[in-house]
C-alpha positions in Angstrom: -4.5 -21.1 -30.0 -0.7 -21.7 -30.1 2.5 -21.0 -28.1 5.9 -22.6 -28.5 7.1 -23.9 -25.1 10.4 -23.7 -24.4 11.8 -25.7 -21.5 15.2 -24.0 -19.8 17.3 -24.3 -17.1 18.4 -21.2 -15.4 22.0 -21.1 -14.4 23.9 -18.5 -12.3 20.9 -17.2 -10.5 21.9 -15.0 -7.5 18.4 -15.4 -5.8 16.1 -18.2 -4.9 12.8 -16.4 -5.2 10.0 -18.6 -6.9 7.9 -17.3 -9.5 4.5 -17.2 -8.3 1.6 -19.0 -10.0 0.1 -17.0 -13.0 -3.4 -15.5 -12.9 -5.9 -14.2 -15.4 -5.5 -10.7 -16.3 -8.4 -8.5 -15.6 -9.3 -5.1 -17.8 -8.1 -2.2 -15.4 -7.6 0.7 -17.6 -7.5 4.1 -15.3 -7.7 1.9 -12.1 -4.0 0.5 -11.3 -5.5 -0.9 -8.0 -7.8 -3.2 -9.8 -5.0 -4.6 -12.0 -3.9 -8.2 -11.5 -0.5 -8.2 -10.0 2.5 -10.4 -10.3 2.5 -13.2 -12.8 -0.3 -13.2 -15.7 -1.6 -15.7 -17.8 -2.0 -15.5 -21.5 -5.0 -13.7 -22.8 -7.3 -15.9 -24.1 -10.4 -14.1 -25.6 -13.1 -14.6 -28.3 -12.6 -18.4 -28.3 -15.1 -21.0 -28.4 -14.5 -22.0 -24.7 -11.5 -21.4 -22.5 -11.7 -17.8 -22.4 -10.0 -16.2 -19.2 -11.0 -12.6 -19.9 -14.7 -11.2 -20.8 -14.8 -7.5 -21.6 -17.8 -5.3 -22.9 -18.2 -1.8 -23.6 -15.7 1.1 -24.7 -12.3 2.1 -23.3 -11.4 5.3 -22.1 -10.8 6.6 -25.8 -14.1 5.6 -26.8 -13.4 2.4 -28.7 -14.4 -0.9 -28.2 -12.6 -2.6 -25.6 -9.9 -5.2 -27.1 -7.6 -7.0 -24.7 -4.1 -6.8 -25.5 -0.7 -7.0 -23.4 -0.6 -3.5 -22.4 -1.2 -1.5 -19.2 -5.0 -1.5 -19.9 -4.6 -5.1 -18.4 -1.9 -4.5 -16.2 1.1 -5.3 -18.2 3.8 -2.9 -17.6 5.9 -1.3 -20.0 9.6 -2.5 -19.6 12.1 0.2 -19.0 15.3 0.4 -21.2 18.8 0.6 -19.8 
């Protein structure tokens, strides 16, 4: 696994809300109530160790479940302005 970490300092903020602690995503296709809400961790799947999601079976389209950064794991599509 790799991820390039950036350290940054946010300036000009108009609110003081803190960011919550990221939780592992869960498969929640067609069950929005079962999704992890709020901040989510990166998806770690099919690793020798350290997986944070396990899936089995098929998705709603009949294909084998394969976790991705989409609404099946509760990652919402952003809106364009």
